[in-house]
C-alpha positions as CSV (number, residue, x, y, z in Angstrom):
1,M,57.7,-6.9,7.1
2,I,56.7,-7.9,10.6
3,F,54.0,-6.0,12.6
4,I,53.4,-7.0,16.2
5,R,51.1,-5.3,18.7
6,E,51.1,-6.2,22.4
7,K,49.7,-4.6,25.5
8,F,50.4,-5.1,29.2
9,E,49.0,-3.6,32.4
10,I,50.6,-1.6,35.1
11,Q,49.2,-0.2,38.3
12,S,49.6,3.5,39.3
13,E,49.8,4.4,42.9
14,G,47.8,7.7,43.1
15,Q,48.7,10.7,45.4
16,H,51.8,11.4,43.3
17,P,53.0,10.8,39.7
18,T,53.9,7.2,39.2
19,F,56.9,6.2,37.1
20,H,57.2,2.7,35.8
21,N,60.4,1.4,34.3
22,I,59.0,-0.7,31.5
23,T,62.3,-1.3,29.7
24,E,62.5,-5.1,30.3
25,Q,58.9,-5.7,29.2
26,V,59.4,-3.8,26.0
27,K,62.7,-5.5,25.3
28,D,61.0,-8.9,25.8
29,I,58.3,-7.9,23.2
30,V,61.0,-6.8,20.8
31,E,62.9,-10.0,21.2
32,K,59.8,-12.2,20.8
33,S,58.9,-10.3,17.6
34,G,62.0,-11.5,15.8
35,V,62.5,-8.1,14.3
36,K,66.2,-7.4,13.6
37,N,66.0,-3.9,12.2
38,G,63.0,-1.6,12.6
39,M,61.2,0.5,15.1
40,V,59.3,-0.1,18.3
41,T,56.7,2.4,19.4
42,V,55.6,2.5,23.0
43,Y,52.2,4.3,23.4
44,S,49.6,5.3,26.0
45,H,46.0,5.9,25.0
46,H,45.5,7.5,28.4
47,T,45.5,11.3,28.0
48,T,47.1,11.8,31.5
49,C,50.1,9.6,30.9
50,S,53.4,9.9,29.1
51,V,56.1,7.6,27.7
52,M,59.8,8.8,27.8
53,V,63.3,7.5,27.4
54,Q,65.6,8.8,30.1
55,E,68.6,7.8,32.2
56,C,68.1,5.8,35.4
57,S,69.4,7.9,38.3
58,H,69.6,4.8,40.7
59,D,69.2,6.9,43.9
60,R,65.6,7.1,45.2
61,T,63.6,9.3,47.4
62,Y,61.9,7.9,50.5
63,F,58.7,7.6,48.3
64,G,60.5,5.5,45.7
65,L,61.0,8.0,42.9
66,E,64.5,8.1,41.3
67,Y,66.1,11.5,42.0
68,L,65.9,12.5,38.3
69,Q,62.1,11.7,38.4
70,Q,61.7,13.7,41.6
71,D,63.6,16.6,39.9
72,L,61.2,16.3,37.0
73,C,58.2,16.4,39.3
74,N,59.6,19.4,41.1
75,I,60.0,21.3,37.8
76,M,56.5,20.3,36.6
77,E,55.0,21.4,39.9
78,K,56.3,24.9,39.2
79,L,55.2,24.9,35.6
80,V,51.8,23.1,36.0
81,P,50.8,23.1,39.7
82,T,48.9,20.0,40.9
83,C,45.1,20.5,40.7
84,R,43.9,20.6,44.3
85,V,40.5,22.3,44.1
86,E,37.7,22.9,41.6
87,N,38.1,26.0,39.4
88,Q,41.9,26.1,39.8
89,Y,41.9,25.5,36.1
90,L,39.1,26.1,33.5
91,H,39.0,22.4,33.0
92,P,36.9,20.5,34.1
93,G,33.8,22.5,33.4
94,P,30.3,21.4,34.4
95,K,29.6,19.6,31.1
96,H,32.8,17.5,31.5
97,V,31.9,16.6,35.1
98,E,28.4,15.6,33.9
99,F,30.1,13.4,31.2
100,G,32.3,11.8,33.9
101,D,29.2,11.0,36.0
102,S,27.5,9.5,32.9
103,V,30.4,7.1,32.3
104,G,30.6,5.9,35.9
105,E,33.5,7.9,37.4
106,P,33.4,7.6,41.2
107,G,32.8,11.3,41.8
108,P,33.4,14.8,40.4
109,W,36.7,15.0,42.2
110,T,38.2,12.5,39.7
111,S,38.0,15.2,37.1
112,L,40.4,17.3,39.1
113,N,43.4,16.0,37.1
114,T,43.9,18.9,34.7
115,D,47.6,19.1,35.7
116,A,48.0,15.5,34.5
117,H,46.5,16.3,31.1
118,L,48.7,19.4,30.7
119,R,51.9,17.5,31.8
120,S,51.2,14.8,29.3
121,C,51.1,17.4,26.6
122,F,54.6,18.5,27.4
123,F,56.1,15.0,27.3
124,G,53.8,13.3,24.8
125,R,52.2,9.9,25.0
126,S,54.6,7.8,22.9
127,E,58.2,7.1,22.1
128,S,59.6,5.5,19.0
129,I,62.9,3.6,19.5
130,A,65.1,2.2,16.7
131,I,65.7,-1.6,16.7
132,E,69.2,-2.5,15.5
133,E,70.4,-6.1,15.3
134,G,67.4,-7.3,17.3
135,K,67.9,-4.8,20.2
136,M,66.4,-1.5,21.2
137,D,68.9,1.3,20.6
138,L,68.5,3.1,23.9
139,G,72.1,4.3,24.1
140,E,74.3,3.4,27.0
141,F,72.1,4.9,29.7
142,G,68.6,4.9,28.3
143,Y,65.6,3.3,30.0
144,T,61.9,3.4,28.9
145,Y,59.5,4.8,31.4
146,F,55.7,5.0,31.5
147,I,54.5,7.9,33.7
148,D,51.0,8.3,35.1
149,W,50.7,12.0,35.9
150,D,47.2,11.6,37.3
151,Q,47.5,11.8,41.1
152,V,43.7,11.7,41.8
153,R,43.6,7.9,42.4
154,A,45.4,4.6,41.8
155,R,44.3,2.7,38.7
156,K,45.3,0.2,36.1
157,R,46.9,1.5,33.0
158,I,47.6,-0.1,29.6
159,V,51.0,0.1,27.9
160,Q,50.7,-0.5,24.2
161,V,53.8,-1.7,22.2
162,M,54.0,-1.8,18.3
163,V,57.0,-3.5,16.8
164,M,57.6,-3.0,13.0
165,G,60.5,-4.1,10.9
166,E,62.4,-6.9,9.2
């Protein structure tokens, strides 16, 4: 049984949800692992991010989002509106803002990302994909995306990949 764990960095943009097509990076890790049959799990330890498998819609908005991604953002805006001001949601409370200050966050405004936490709950923070004959079984149209829902600021994010199999 082979177990491989790798990480790589991506950069979010801030001001809107950032979608990263990470399909090729994950495929490269699977290929390097030598696993012919097994599973690959793509994971985010960031609680404001998600991983999903979805079709690439090819067309893009003027801001660079694929149309399907923009549709998803439009729906999420209706379900979980972007946090714009303090007290829009119960979170963050004063204790959480104090905690953020104690760990070096640039300001209390960085805690106004409740929408990102809630959105990641809907989509989850990982995907497991079967590996068959050394290749990820994404289907004909599947791509792997890492989404940073946190619009408060741009920052580096870590994508974690675990490959298991024979």
